[in-house]
C-alpha positions as CSV (number, residue, x, y, z in Angstrom):
1,M,-13.5,43.6,12.2
2,A,-13.7,40.6,9.9
3,R,-16.3,38.2,11.3
4,F,-16.8,35.8,8.4
5,P,-14.4,33.3,6.8
6,S,-15.2,34.8,3.4
7,S,-13.2,37.9,4.4
8,P,-9.4,37.8,4.0
9,G,-9.0,39.6,7.3
10,F,-10.7,36.6,9.1
11,W,-7.5,34.5,8.6
12,R,-4.8,36.2,10.6
13,S,-1.9,33.7,10.7
14,P,1.3,35.4,9.4
15,V,2.6,32.0,8.4
16,R,0.3,31.6,5.4
17,G,1.5,32.8,2.1
18,P,2.5,31.6,-1.4
19,R,6.0,30.8,-0.3
20,F,4.9,28.4,2.4
21,T,2.2,26.9,0.2
22,S,4.4,26.5,-2.9
23,V,7.1,24.6,-0.9
24,L,4.6,22.2,0.5
25,G,3.0,21.8,-3.0
26,V,6.3,20.8,-4.6
27,V,7.0,18.2,-1.9
28,L,3.5,16.8,-2.4
29,L,3.8,16.8,-6.2
30,A,6.8,14.5,-6.0
31,G,5.6,12.4,-3.1
32,I,2.0,11.8,-4.3
33,T,3.3,10.8,-7.8
34,V,5.5,8.1,-6.2
35,L,2.5,7.0,-4.0
36,F,0.3,6.7,-7.0
37,L,2.8,4.7,-9.1
38,T,3.7,2.3,-6.2
39,G,0.0,1.9,-5.5
40,L,-0.6,0.8,-9.1
41,L,2.3,-1.6,-8.8
42,S,0.8,-3.0,-5.6
43,Y,-2.5,-3.6,-7.4
44,A,-0.7,-5.3,-10.3
45,A,1.1,-7.6,-7.9
46,Y,-2.2,-9.2,-6.9
47,N,-2.6,-10.4,-10.5
48,P,-6.2,-9.2,-10.7
49,G,-6.3,-10.4,-14.3
50,L,-6.9,-13.9,-12.8
51,S,-10.6,-13.2,-12.7
52,P,-12.7,-13.6,-10.8
53,V,-10.5,-15.2,-8.1
54,N,-8.0,-12.4,-7.5
55,D,-10.1,-9.6,-8.9
56,K,-11.3,-7.4,-6.0
57,T,-12.3,-4.5,-8.3
58,P,-14.9,-5.7,-10.8
59,G,-15.8,-3.4,-13.5
60,K,-12.5,-1.5,-13.6
61,G,-12.5,-1.5,-17.4
62,L,-9.9,0.9,-18.8
63,L,-8.5,1.5,-15.4
64,G,-6.8,-1.8,-15.7
65,F,-5.0,-1.0,-19.0
66,Y,-1.5,-1.3,-17.5
67,L,-1.9,-4.6,-15.7
68,F,0.8,-7.3,-16.4
69,S,1.9,-10.6,-15.0
70,W,3.8,-9.8,-11.8
71,P,7.4,-11.0,-12.0
72,T,9.2,-13.2,-9.4
73,D,12.5,-11.3,-9.7
74,P,13.9,-9.7,-7.8
75,P,12.3,-11.7,-4.9
76,W,12.2,-8.6,-2.7
77,L,10.3,-6.6,-5.3
78,Y,7.0,-6.3,-3.5
79,R,8.8,-5.7,-0.2
80,L,10.4,-2.7,-1.8
81,T,7.5,-1.2,-3.7
82,Q,4.9,-1.6,-0.9
83,G,7.4,-0.6,1.8
84,V,8.0,2.7,-0.1
85,H,4.2,3.1,-0.7
86,V,3.2,2.8,3.0
87,T,6.2,4.5,4.6
88,L,6.0,7.5,2.2
89,G,2.3,7.7,2.7
90,V,2.6,7.9,6.5
91,T,5.6,10.3,6.2
92,L,3.6,12.8,4.0
93,V,0.7,13.1,6.4
94,P,2.1,16.3,8.1
95,V,2.9,17.8,4.7
96,L,-0.7,17.1,3.5
97,L,-2.3,18.6,6.6
98,A,0.0,21.7,6.5
99,K,-0.9,22.2,2.8
100,L,-4.6,22.0,3.5
101,W,-4.3,24.4,6.4
102,S,-2.3,26.8,4.3
103,V,-4.9,27.1,1.6
104,V,-8.1,26.8,3.7
105,P,-9.0,30.6,3.2
106,K,-9.3,30.0,-0.5
107,L,-12.2,27.5,0.2
108,F,-14.3,30.4,1.5
109,A,-13.5,32.9,-1.2
110,L,-16.5,34.8,-2.6
111,P,-17.7,34.7,-5.3
112,P,-17.2,31.0,-5.5
113,V,-16.7,31.1,-9.3
114,R,-15.2,34.0,-11.3
115,S,-14.4,32.3,-14.6
116,L,-14.4,29.0,-16.4
117,A,-10.8,28.4,-15.4
118,H,-11.6,29.3,-11.8
119,A,-14.6,26.9,-11.9
120,L,-12.4,24.1,-13.1
121,E,-9.9,24.8,-10.4
122,R,-12.6,24.8,-7.7
123,I,-14.0,21.5,-8.9
124,S,-10.5,19.9,-9.0
125,L,-9.8,21.3,-5.6
126,L,-13.0,19.8,-4.1
127,L,-12.1,16.4,-5.6
128,L,-8.5,16.8,-4.6
129,V,-9.1,17.6,-0.9
130,G,-11.8,14.9,-0.6
131,G,-9.8,12.3,-2.5
132,A,-6.6,13.1,-0.5
133,L,-8.4,12.7,2.9
134,F,-10.2,9.5,1.7
135,E,-7.0,7.9,0.4
136,F,-4.8,8.8,3.3
137,V,-7.5,7.9,5.9
138,T,-8.3,4.5,4.4
139,G,-4.6,3.7,3.9
140,L,-3.8,4.6,7.5
141,L,-6.7,2.5,8.8
142,D,-5.5,-0.4,6.7
143,V,-2.0,-0.2,8.1
144,Q,-3.5,-0.2,11.6
145,L,-5.8,-3.1,10.6
146,D,-8.9,-1.1,11.5
147,Y,-11.4,-1.9,8.8
148,V,-14.1,0.5,9.9
149,F,-14.9,1.8,6.4
150,P,-17.8,0.2,4.5
151,G,-17.0,-2.3,1.8
152,S,-13.6,-3.9,0.8
153,F,-10.4,-1.9,1.1
154,Y,-9.2,-3.0,-2.3
155,P,-11.9,-1.4,-4.6
156,L,-12.3,1.6,-2.3
157,H,-8.6,2.5,-2.3
158,F,-8.2,1.6,-6.1
159,Y,-11.1,3.7,-7.4
160,G,-10.4,6.5,-4.9
161,A,-6.8,6.7,-6.1
162,W,-7.9,7.2,-9.7
163,V,-10.4,10.0,-8.7
164,F,-7.8,11.6,-6.5
165,F,-4.9,11.5,-9.0
166,A,-7.1,12.8,-11.8
167,A,-8.0,15.8,-9.7
168,F,-4.4,16.1,-8.6
169,L,-3.2,16.3,-12.2
170,A,-5.9,18.8,-13.1
171,H,-4.9,21.0,-10.1
172,V,-1.2,20.7,-10.9
173,A,-1.9,21.8,-14.5
174,L,-3.9,24.8,-13.3
175,R,-1.7,25.9,-10.4
176,A,1.9,24.7,-11.2
177,P,2.8,27.9,-13.2
178,A,1.9,30.1,-10.3
179,A,3.7,27.9,-7.8
180,L,6.9,27.9,-9.9
181,R,6.7,31.7,-10.3
182,N,6.4,32.0,-6.5
183,L,9.4,29.8,-5.9
184,R,11.4,31.7,-8.5
185,R,10.5,35.0,-6.8
186,M,11.3,33.6,-3.5
187,R,14.8,32.8,-4.7
188,E,15.1,36.3,-6.1
189,G,14.2,37.7,-2.7
190,E,10.9,39.4,-3.7
191,G,8.3,39.9,-0.9
192,E,5.2,37.8,-0.4
193,G,3.0,40.5,-1.9
194,A,4.7,40.2,-5.3
195,Q,4.4,36.4,-5.0
196,E,0.8,36.6,-4.1
197,E,0.1,38.8,-7.1
198,A,1.8,36.1,-9.3
199,G,-0.8,33.6,-8.0
200,G,-3.5,35.4,-9.9
201,E,-5.9,36.0,-6.9
202,P,-4.9,39.3,-5.3
203,D,-8.5,39.9,-4.3
204,F,-8.4,37.0,-1.8
205,P,-4.7,36.8,-0.8
206,L,-3.2,34.1,1.3
207,V,-1.1,36.8,3.0
208,T,-3.4,38.2,5.6
209,P,-4.1,42.0,5.7
210,R,-4.4,41.8,9.5
211,P,-1.6,39.6,10.7
212,A,-1.6,38.5,14.3
213,D,1.5,38.4,16.4
214,A,3.9,35.8,15.0
215,T,4.5,32.7,17.2
216,V,6.6,31.0,14.6
217,S,8.3,32.1,11.4
218,R,7.5,30.5,8.0
219,R,10.8,28.8,8.1
220,G,10.1,27.5,11.6
221,A,6.7,26.2,10.4
222,L,8.4,24.3,7.6
223,W,10.9,22.9,10.0
224,L,8.0,21.8,12.2
225,V,6.3,20.0,9.3
226,G,9.5,18.4,8.3
227,G,10.2,17.3,11.9
228,G,6.8,15.7,12.1
229,S,7.4,13.8,8.9
230,L,10.8,12.7,10.1
231,L,9.3,11.4,13.3
232,L,6.6,9.5,11.4
233,F,9.3,8.1,9.1
234,A,11.4,6.9,12.0
235,T,8.4,5.2,13.7
236,T,7.3,3.4,10.5
237,A,10.2,2.6,8.2
238,G,11.7,0.0,10.6
239,Q,8.9,-2.4,9.7
240,N,10.8,-3.1,6.4
241,T,14.2,-3.5,7.9
242,D,16.0,-6.3,9.9
243,G,17.7,-6.0,13.2
244,P,17.2,-3.4,16.0
245,L,15.5,-0.8,13.7
246,R,12.4,-3.0,13.5
247,R,11.6,-2.2,17.1
248,T,11.3,1.5,16.2
249,A,8.3,0.8,14.0
250,L,5.9,1.9,16.8
251,L,3.1,2.7,14.2
252,A,3.2,-0.7,12.5
253,P,1.1,-3.2,14.5
254,H,2.8,-6.3,12.9
255,G,6.0,-4.9,11.5
256,G,7.3,-3.5,14.7
257,A,5.9,-6.1,17.2
258,D,8.1,-8.6,18.9
259,P,7.4,-11.9,17.1
260,G,9.2,-14.0,19.7
261,S,12.2,-16.2,19.2
262,G,13.0,-19.6,17.6
263,P,12.5,-20.8,14.0
264,G,9.0,-19.4,13.9
265,G,10.0,-16.1,15.4
266,F,8.9,-13.8,12.6
267,Q,5.9,-11.6,11.9
268,I,2.4,-13.1,11.7
269,N,-0.5,-11.2,10.1
270,K,-3.5,-13.5,10.8
271,T,-3.4,-16.3,13.4
272,A,-4.9,-19.8,13.0
273,A,-7.5,-19.0,15.6
274,S,-8.6,-15.8,13.9
275,R,-9.2,-17.7,10.6
276,G,-11.2,-20.5,12.3
277,I,-8.5,-23.2,11.9
278,T,-8.8,-26.0,14.3
279,A,-6.1,-28.5,15.5
280,R,-8.2,-31.5,14.4
281,E,-8.5,-30.5,10.7
282,T,-4.8,-29.9,10.4
283,S,-3.8,-33.1,12.2
284,A,-2.0,-35.9,10.5
285,Q,-5.0,-38.2,10.7
286,V,-7.4,-35.8,9.0
287,W,-5.5,-33.3,6.7
288,R,-5.0,-34.2,3.1
289,L,-3.8,-32.0,0.2
290,A,-5.9,-32.4,-2.9
291,V,-3.8,-31.8,-6.1
292,T,-5.9,-31.6,-9.3
293,G,-4.9,-31.6,-13.0
294,P,-5.3,-33.6,-16.2
295,A,-4.3,-36.7,-14.4
296,G,-7.2,-36.3,-12.0
297,T,-7.0,-35.6,-8.3
298,V,-4.2,-36.9,-6.0
299,R,-4.6,-36.7,-2.2
300,L,-1.4,-36.4,-0.2
301,S,-0.8,-36.4,3.5
302,R,2.0,-34.3,5.1
303,A,4.0,-37.5,5.3
304,D,3.5,-38.1,1.6
305,L,4.7,-34.6,0.8
306,L,7.8,-35.0,3.0
307,A,8.6,-38.2,1.1
308,L,8.8,-36.2,-2.2
309,T,11.9,-34.4,-3.4
310,L,12.2,-31.3,-1.2
311,H,13.8,-28.0,-2.1
312,S,14.7,-24.9,-0.1
313,S,14.2,-21.1,-0.8
314,A,15.3,-18.1,1.2
315,L,12.4,-15.6,0.8
316,P,10.7,-12.8,2.7
317,I,7.0,-12.2,3.3
318,A,5.7,-8.7,2.4
319,C,2.2,-7.5,3.2
320,V,0.0,-4.8,1.8
321,E,0.1,-3.0,5.2
322,G,3.7,-2.2,4.5
323,W,5.5,-4.6,6.9
324,S,7.8,-7.4,5.8
325,T,9.9,-10.1,7.2
326,S,13.6,-10.7,6.6
327,D,14.4,-13.7,4.5
328,Q,13.3,-17.0,6.1
329,W,14.6,-20.4,5.0
330,W,11.6,-22.4,3.6
331,R,11.7,-26.0,2.7
332,G,9.0,-27.9,0.8
333,V,7.8,-29.3,-2.6
334,R,8.2,-27.1,-5.7
335,L,4.9,-26.0,-7.2
336,R,6.1,-27.0,-10.6
337,D,6.7,-30.5,-9.3
338,L,3.2,-30.7,-7.9
339,A,1.9,-29.5,-11.3
340,A,3.8,-32.4,-12.9
341,L,2.3,-34.8,-10.4
342,A,-1.1,-33.6,-11.5
343,G,-0.3,-34.4,-15.2
344,H,1.3,-31.2,-16.5
345,D,4.8,-30.7,-17.8
346,A,6.8,-28.8,-15.2
347,D,8.3,-26.4,-17.7
348,T,4.9,-25.4,-19.1
349,A,2.9,-25.6,-15.9
350,P,-0.2,-23.4,-16.0
351,D,-1.8,-21.2,-13.4
352,V,-2.9,-22.6,-10.1
353,L,-6.0,-22.1,-7.9
354,V,-5.1,-22.3,-4.2
355,E,-7.8,-23.0,-1.7
356,S,-7.3,-22.6,2.1
357,L,-8.9,-24.2,5.1
358,Q,-9.5,-20.7,6.5
359,R,-13.2,-19.7,7.0
360,H,-12.8,-16.0,7.6
361,G,-11.2,-13.0,5.8
362,A,-10.2,-12.2,2.2
363,F,-8.3,-14.5,-0.2
364,R,-9.6,-17.8,1.2
365,T,-9.1,-18.7,-2.4
366,A,-6.3,-17.2,-4.5
367,A,-4.6,-17.8,-7.8
368,L,-1.0,-17.7,-9.0
369,R,0.3,-17.0,-12.5
370,A,2.0,-19.6,-14.5
371,N,5.3,-17.7,-14.2
372,Q,5.0,-17.9,-10.4
373,V,4.2,-21.7,-10.5
374,R,7.2,-22.4,-12.8
375,D,9.7,-20.5,-10.7
376,P,11.9,-23.1,-8.9
377,R,11.8,-21.0,-5.7
378,S,8.0,-21.2,-5.5
379,L,7.2,-23.9,-2.9
380,L,4.4,-25.6,-1.0
381,A,6.4,-25.0,2.2
382,L,6.3,-27.6,5.0
383,D,9.1,-26.3,7.2
384,V,10.7,-23.0,7.9
385,N,14.1,-22.3,9.4
386,G,14.7,-26.0,10.0
387,E,11.5,-26.8,11.9
388,P,7.9,-27.7,10.9
389,L,5.6,-24.8,10.3
390,T,3.8,-23.5,13.4
391,P,-0.1,-23.4,13.2
392,D,0.0,-19.6,12.9
393,H,2.6,-19.8,10.0
394,G,0.3,-22.1,8.1
395,Y,0.8,-25.7,9.3
396,P,0.5,-28.2,7.7
397,A,1.5,-26.5,4.4
398,R,1.5,-23.0,2.9
399,I,2.5,-21.3,-0.3
400,I,5.6,-19.2,-0.5
401,V,6.4,-17.4,-3.8
402,P,9.1,-14.8,-4.5
403,A,8.0,-11.2,-4.8
404,A,4.3,-12.0,-4.2
405,P,2.1,-10.1,-1.7
406,G,1.6,-11.8,1.6
407,V,-2.0,-12.8,1.0
408,L,-1.1,-14.8,-2.1
409,N,1.3,-16.9,0.1
410,T,-1.7,-18.8,1.2
411,K,-1.6,-20.6,4.6
412,W,-3.4,-23.8,5.6
413,V,-3.6,-25.0,2.0
414,A,-6.3,-27.6,1.3
415,R,-6.4,-27.9,-2.5
416,L,-4.3,-27.0,-5.5
417,T,-5.9,-27.0,-9.0
418,F,-3.6,-26.5,-11.9
419,A,-5.3,-25.1,-15.0
420,D,-5.3,-22.0,-17.2
421,L,-7.4,-19.5,-15.3
């Protein structure tokens, strides 16, 4: 009787086999590629080139080769890319776990290294498994707003993604030929034994030599994994939609929560109380917006801002956690007009440094690119949906910019400094 994991007979599930593993691998190949690309786009959307203000990953060097100024069109761009990233990541969890379960016997194979190619595959597998668990776990914790991991989420997830994807590409290069041969043999109706032999490791097969009684077929196991993914999709995707489907987003703390009714009845990520904002400092008697540029510093009350030319924009808010709001109707002063008030030409307005009253959390100070400042839909918003902002939505004034991540739509704005950053 096989007593040790290093013996093929120790693993007795009749479900394991190259067919099962190859199908899961192909799904992950497509899904993880999309996850990686949308993750890179999410990082670019933060405009980390506006250093050191928005740069949460110092020392990234060549890893930032692809960065570009994030566009403002279409205005729902970040809502789409980050919604796909988070929803797909959650949906793939059952597939990832099933894939790891299907190949776990290989982790105990002896000898651990049989050739140079095998050594490279083992190293890539170690980084792949570790990186996958790290990326998925930190991503899921971020979605649930449970920041229990050490350090900032941004550099951890960014660097972890590059390590994981490099290992992923190496593993695909080493194993893709065998996986494709297995799928071809599966279509041709060959048995698992022939497929196993095509994988190149007949001495430690995935197909057990001592199968236990079957409780589910391989096809049934794939249906189970697919059903689990479908369930997670159904309880997550609603956070990016409008109407009744939003209430199905049970796994999204903010996206699926009931935000209440009225003009301010849409999702709130951080409340005024949680950021240390007091009623006194946002009152009409105390609060003043400082606008700085070549003309010096101008200080404006909320009444002063309301006396300026006001404009409206219908824009959503989309957050890194994957949730988003529907379009809200914002009203306020264009950022380009405030840049002109500070001494710049509105059509050539530069970047802007935005400072908030908030005392806790990331992005107390954030920066926007010149293209975002110049967009006529970019506002220092004073009202939303026909009513003044509520404290939790950023009263007395907040930034709203098309296609920008939620944290760059700074609330409780105290100062705007227009300059090339």
